[in-house]
C-alpha positions as CSV (number, residue, x, y, z in Angstrom):
1,M,118.5,121.4,56.2
2,S,115.0,120.7,55.2
3,T,113.1,118.0,57.1
4,G,110.6,117.3,54.3
5,F,107.7,118.6,56.5
6,P,105.8,121.8,55.8
7,D,106.7,124.7,58.0
8,G,105.1,124.5,61.4
9,L,103.8,120.9,60.9
10,A,106.3,119.4,63.3
11,S,105.5,121.9,66.1
12,E,101.8,121.4,65.5
13,T,102.2,117.6,65.7
14,I,104.0,118.0,69.0
15,T,101.4,120.4,70.3
16,D,98.6,118.0,69.3
17,M,100.4,115.1,71.0
18,A,100.9,117.1,74.2
19,G,97.2,118.1,74.1
20,K,96.2,114.4,73.8
21,I,98.4,113.4,76.7
22,V,96.9,116.1,78.9
23,E,93.4,115.2,77.9
24,T,94.0,111.5,78.5
25,S,95.8,112.2,81.8
26,R,92.8,114.2,83.1
27,E,90.4,111.4,82.1
28,L,92.7,108.9,83.8
29,M,92.8,111.0,86.9
30,A,89.0,111.2,87.0
31,A,88.8,107.4,86.6
32,T,91.4,107.0,89.4
33,R,89.3,109.2,91.7
34,R,86.2,107.2,90.9
35,F,88.0,104.0,91.7
36,C,89.4,105.5,94.9
37,D,85.9,106.6,95.9
38,G,84.6,103.0,95.7
39,R,85.0,100.1,98.0
40,G,87.2,98.3,95.5
41,A,90.2,100.5,96.3
42,D,89.8,99.6,100.0
43,W,89.6,95.9,99.4
44,L,92.5,96.0,97.0
45,L,94.7,97.8,99.5
46,G,93.7,95.5,102.3
47,A,94.4,92.4,100.3
48,W,97.7,93.8,98.9
49,S,98.9,94.7,102.4
50,F,97.9,91.4,103.9
51,A,99.6,89.4,101.0
52,E,102.7,91.6,101.2
53,A,103.2,90.5,104.8
54,L,103.1,86.9,103.6
55,V,104.0,86.1,100.0
56,W,103.8,89.3,97.9
57,F,107.0,91.3,97.3
58,I,105.7,94.8,96.5
59,L,105.0,97.2,99.4
60,P,101.4,98.6,99.9
61,D,103.1,102.0,99.5
62,F,102.9,101.3,95.8
63,L,99.2,101.9,96.1
64,L,99.2,104.4,98.9
65,L,101.0,107.1,96.9
66,P,98.7,107.3,93.9
67,Y,95.7,106.7,96.2
68,A,96.6,109.8,98.3
69,A,97.4,111.9,95.2
70,A,94.0,111.1,93.7
71,A,91.8,111.2,96.8
72,P,93.7,112.6,99.8
73,R,90.6,112.8,102.0
74,K,90.6,109.0,102.4
75,S,94.3,108.9,103.6
76,K,93.4,108.2,107.2
77,R,91.2,105.3,106.2
78,W,93.9,103.8,103.9
79,F,96.5,104.2,106.6
80,I,94.4,102.1,109.0
81,T,93.5,99.6,106.3
82,A,97.1,99.0,105.2
83,L,98.6,99.0,108.7
84,C,96.0,96.6,110.1
85,S,96.1,94.3,107.1
86,S,99.9,94.1,107.3
87,L,99.8,93.3,111.0
88,A,97.2,90.5,110.3
89,G,99.5,89.1,107.6
90,T,102.5,89.1,109.9
91,L,100.5,87.3,112.7
92,L,99.5,84.6,110.2
93,L,103.1,84.3,109.0
94,L,104.3,83.8,112.6
95,I,101.7,81.0,113.1
96,L,102.6,79.3,109.8
97,A,106.4,79.6,110.6
98,V,105.9,77.9,114.0
99,F,104.1,74.9,112.6
100,W,105.7,74.6,109.1
101,P,109.1,76.3,109.4
102,E,110.9,74.8,106.5
103,P,108.2,75.3,103.8
104,V,107.7,78.8,105.0
105,R,111.4,79.6,104.7
106,Q,111.6,78.1,101.3
107,M,108.6,80.2,100.2
108,I,110.0,83.4,101.6
109,F,113.5,83.1,100.3
110,S,112.2,82.2,96.8
111,L,110.6,85.7,96.5
112,P,112.2,88.6,94.8
113,F,114.1,91.1,96.9
114,T,114.8,88.5,99.6
115,A,117.8,86.3,100.4
116,A,118.6,83.8,103.1
117,A,121.7,85.9,104.0
118,M,119.5,88.7,105.2
119,L,118.5,86.5,108.2
120,S,122.0,86.4,109.6
121,E,122.2,90.2,109.3
122,L,119.5,90.5,112.0
123,E,121.2,88.3,114.6
124,G,122.1,90.2,117.7
125,I,120.1,93.3,117.1
126,R,118.4,95.1,120.0
127,A,114.7,95.8,120.2
128,P,114.8,99.5,119.3
129,E,116.6,98.6,116.0
130,I,113.4,96.9,114.9
131,L,112.1,100.5,114.2
132,T,114.6,100.6,111.4
133,Q,112.9,97.8,109.5
134,S,111.3,100.1,107.0
135,V,114.6,101.6,105.9
136,S,116.8,98.5,106.4
137,G,116.3,97.0,102.9
138,I,115.3,93.7,104.6
139,P,111.6,92.7,104.1
140,A,109.4,92.4,107.1
141,K,108.9,88.8,106.3
142,V,112.6,88.1,107.0
143,W,112.4,90.1,110.2
144,T,109.4,87.9,111.2
145,L,111.5,84.8,110.8
146,A,114.3,86.4,112.8
147,A,111.9,87.1,115.6
148,L,111.3,83.3,115.9
149,D,114.9,82.2,115.3
150,Y,116.5,84.6,117.7
151,H,113.8,84.4,120.3
152,W,112.7,88.0,120.4
153,N,109.9,89.1,122.5
154,L,107.0,88.8,120.0
155,A,104.8,91.4,121.6
156,A,107.6,94.0,121.4
157,F,108.5,92.9,117.9
158,L,105.0,93.3,116.6
159,L,104.6,96.7,118.3
160,L,107.8,98.1,116.9
161,L,107.4,96.6,113.5
162,T,103.9,98.1,113.2
163,L,105.3,101.4,114.4
164,S,108.0,101.2,111.8
165,R,105.6,100.4,109.0
166,G,103.2,103.1,110.2
167,L,105.8,105.8,110.0
168,R,106.8,104.8,106.5
169,M,103.2,104.6,105.3
170,A,102.4,108.0,106.9
171,A,105.3,109.6,105.1
172,V,104.2,108.1,101.7
173,L,100.6,109.3,102.3
174,L,101.9,112.8,103.1
175,I,103.8,112.9,99.9
176,G,100.7,111.8,98.0
177,Q,98.7,114.5,99.6
178,W,101.3,117.1,98.7
179,L,101.0,115.9,95.0
180,S,97.2,116.0,95.1
181,G,95.6,118.8,93.1
182,R,98.8,120.0,91.5
183,R,98.3,120.8,87.8
184,W,101.6,119.4,86.6
185,V,100.5,116.1,88.3
186,E,97.0,116.0,86.9
187,D,97.9,117.1,83.4
188,Y,100.5,114.4,83.1
189,W,99.0,111.7,85.3
190,L,99.4,109.2,82.5
191,L,103.1,109.8,82.2
192,W,103.5,109.8,86.0
193,L,101.9,106.4,86.2
194,I,104.0,105.0,83.3
195,L,107.2,106.1,85.0
196,Y,106.1,105.3,88.5
197,I,105.9,101.6,88.1
198,P,109.4,100.9,86.9
199,A,110.8,103.7,89.2
200,F,109.2,102.1,92.3
201,L,110.4,98.6,91.5
202,A,113.9,99.9,90.7
203,G,114.0,101.8,94.0
204,L,112.8,98.7,95.9
205,S,115.5,96.6,94.2
206,A,118.2,99.2,95.1
207,V,117.1,99.4,98.7
208,S,116.9,95.6,99.0
209,N,120.4,95.1,97.4
210,G,121.7,97.8,99.6
211,G,120.4,96.1,102.7
């Protein structure tokens, strides 16, 4: 059945569109690398990681993966930035929760991917289980409240929580490094970013609901 288009026009249109996607993706990758080479990327990651430990609900891993894919040589610096900023945010949250417990609880449990019921799930856990925080589906903010409610050793808690976060961040950075320089990533960087945002949020929601 005739489509009403001249022979070959449809295939040429598809080829042109694919070519534009590849061209735009390469330009976008170049722009991403320029951003990652600047100090703005460091400041954004630090602020994001600090805020996530307090009031933000999207993990710094959201930035770490594309960062490492675009500029893998800075992975070590970003690992340290994200981990230290997250620790600083957790320390501040502990202080705030000691002096203003109810407002802090209301704030945390009003955030997406958190629920008051998560707190009771952490009652009675042993210290080594804190290492499972990153795969538990329960945000670190809730674990921080649990550390106070259930009178955990705070030094041990902070150490194990930081280790758990560090292992997760290192895994994300390694995946980003593996993606770096691959043609099918660079040629379709635009599509990857478009799909990455909803996929990351959907995954975060699935893990949180599962926890």
